[in-house]
N, C-alpha and C positions, 0 to 999 in steps of 0.2 A: 263392881265389875265393869260398868261403863267407863269409869275413870281409867281403869287398867287398859281397856281397849284403845281409848283415845291416846294414852301415853305410848302404847305400842305403835300405833299408826304414826304418831309424830316422830318417834325414834326411827322408824323405817324410812320416812321421808327425808329425814336429816342425813341418814347414812347413804341413801341413794344419791342425793344431791351432792354430798361430799365426794362420792366416788366419781360421778360425772365430771365435777370440777377438777378433780385430780387428774382424770384421764385427759381432759382438754389441756391442762398445763403441761402434760408430758408429751403431747403431739406437737412437734415443731413444724413450721412451714416447710414444705418440700422445696429444696434448693433448685434453682434453674440449672438444667444440664448445660455444660460447656459444649459449644458446637465443635465437632471434630472435622478438620479439613484434610486429614490424611486419606490418601486414596488416589486412584486413577480416574481421569476424566477425559471426555471428548466433547467437542462443540463446534459451532459455526460462528463466523464473524462477517461483518460487512462495514464499509465506511468509505472514506474519501481521501485521496492522496494528491500531492503535488510535488513536482521535482524539476530539476534543471540539468540538462546535459551540457557540460562545459565545452562547447564547440565555438571557437572564435569565428568571426566573419571571414577572416583570412583563410581559415581552414575550409570553410564551406565553399568559398568562391575560388580557391586556387588549387586545392588538393585534387579536385575533379578536373582532369585535363580536357574533358569533353564539353565543359560549360564555360563560355566566355565570362571572365570575372566581372567586367564593368556593366554587364547587361541586366543580370538578375540577382542582385545581392539578397542574402538571407541573414537571419540572426540566430543565435543559440536557441534551441528549442526549449519551450517552457511547457512541461507536461502536467496535465490535470485530468482527473477522472475517478471513477468508482473502483473499489477493491472488494472482492468477495472471496471467501475461502473457508477452510476448516483448520482445527487445531486439536492437539491431544497432549496430555502431560500427566505428571504425578506430583502430588504435594506431600510434604512431611510437616506435621505440626509438632512443635516442642513447647512444653509449658502451656500457658493460656494466651500468649501473645505472639509467638513467633511462628512463621510459616516459610519454608523454603521449598523450591520445586524446580522441575525441568520441563520445558515445553518445546514442541516442534509445531510449525504451522506452514501452510501452503496457500497462496492466494493467486487468483486470476485477476489481472488488473486491466483496466481500460484507460490508463493514463496516456494521453496522446496530445499531439498538436499537428495541425496541417498548415503549412505556410505556402503562399503563392506570390510570385512576382512576375510581372510582364514587362516587355520591352518592344517598342516599335521603332524601326529604323528606316529612314529614307534619306540618302545622301546624294549630293551633287559633287562631282569631282572633275578636275581638268586632266585631259588625256595628253601626255607627252609634250606639253608645251604648245600644242596646236590650238589652244584656247577654245577647244570644242568641249562643251559640257556633256557629261554623261550621268544619267541618273541610275544609281544602283537600285535594283528592284526592291520593293518593300519587303521587309522581313518582320514577322511577328513571333517573338519568343515568349514562351510561357514555361516557368519553372515551378515545380511543386515538390516540396519536401514533407513527407509524412514520417513522423517520429512517434514511437510507441514503446512504453514500458509495459509488457504484457504478463509478466510473471514475477512473483516475489515469494521467497521462502526463508525460513530461519530456524535455528536451533539455539534456544536461549535458557539461561538460568533465571529464576525468579526468587527474590528475597522480599518477604512482606512482614507487616506488623498489623495485628488485629486491633483496630480501634474499638471494636466491640466483638462479641462472639460471632456475629454474622457479617461483619464489615471489614474487608481486608484492603490495606494500602500496600502497594508493592512497586519495586523497581525491577527492571529486567534488562538483560544484555546478552549478546552472543554473536554467532556467525550468521551472515546473511548471504543469500543468493538472489540474483536478478537476471532478467533476460530482456534485451531491447532489440528492436528492429527499425531500420531506416530505409526509406525508398525515395530516391531523388530522381524525378522525372523531368526531362528537358525536351520541349517540343518546339521545333523551328518550322514555321509555316511561311512559304513564299507564294503569294497569290499569282495565279496564272490566268490572264484574261482569255487565253485561247483554249483552256481546258481545266481539268482538275488542278487544285493547288498542289504544289510540291511540299510534302510534309515529311520531316525527319524526326523520329522519336528515339531518344536515348533514355534507358531506364537503368539506374544504378541501385543495387540492393546490398544491404549488409545486415547481419544479425549476429549477436554475440551474447555469451553468458558472462555475468559479472560476479566476482567474489568480494565480499567486504564485511562490514560489521554493522550491528544494529543495537540501539539502546533506547530505553524509554521508561515510562511509568504508567500506572493505572490503578483503578479501584475495582473491587469485586464484591458482590453482595450475595451471600448464601441465603436462599429464600426459606425462612421459617424452619430451619433445621431439616430441610428436604435435600434432595440431591441436586436440585436446580441452582445454578449460579449465573448471575448477570454481571457483565463487565463493561467498562469503558477504558480505553487506553490510547496512548500516543506513542508512536515509534518513529525514530529517525534512522535512516539508512545512509551509509556512506560506502560507495563502491570504488572510490579512487579513480585512476585514469587507465586508459587502455587504448588500443589501436583498432579501428574499424576497417575491415577488409571488404571493399565493395567489388562486386562483379557487375559488368556493364553489358547490356544487350542493346541492339539497334533494330528498330522496327520489328520487334517481336522475334528476331532470329536468335540463334544460340549465342553463348558468351562471346563477346567481341573484345573486351578489354577488362582490366582490373586496376585498382589503385587503393592506397591506404590513406586513412584520414585519422588524425589524432583526436581522441576524446579526452579532454583535459580532466574533467571530474564529473561524476554522476552522483547526485544526492537526491534523496526522496524523503518526504514526511507523510505520515499516514495517521489519521484519527479514525478509530473504528470502535464499534460496539459488538458485543457477542453474548451468546448464551451457551452454557456448558452443563453437562450432567456428570456428577461424581458417583461412581459405583460403590 
């Protein structure tokens, strides 16, 4: 009887172990889910930009008839500063590697430059051959040009490749909008020993919208299959050439004069990082 019980117990142990082993062999490892990039997203971005407004010295110093050319020369503005804004878009993922999408963005920019030039004149001249010298009163001229690119926007297509389920490499390109403003202030001061100095101030202002194109590339990381995505990207903007229409005021009065100045080419480069959330 004892031998029978021992044999039964051994048989039960063998059958149970075989069943567990068979069950373990039939359970394959759970495959990792492929990250899904399809969907609508919104986000914010910030970065740094630099640009150049293609204005020649000749344009700056001769287009404005109110500023003597030889006294206060300036050079083409070189714009630098921060960029902050928001973006929204939609992605479509096909297969396990491809992602295409469309995105719009709007940024407030602080890309600017301020230039200043000064001139001091005091001349002695001969009057009508009488050999009598006359000293022209001293004149102190100051010219300040403030240039600013204050807004950027674009509508772009994106085409990307998934290097891994969470890591996207992409190129982008589309239509771009920009807005610039320029303020050219000329101050002529004539010292008066008998009273207040005689000061004349001419302020010329122009602002305009620009239409052009933008292209760039970037990387984006989808955080652990969540809706959060981090990005780093570079964008190049080209707005071509245009004409700047300046309105001139004198000593704070109403519009006194106007003139046009040629803007040869406006280009801008921006490097920015951002965070998005996919719904």
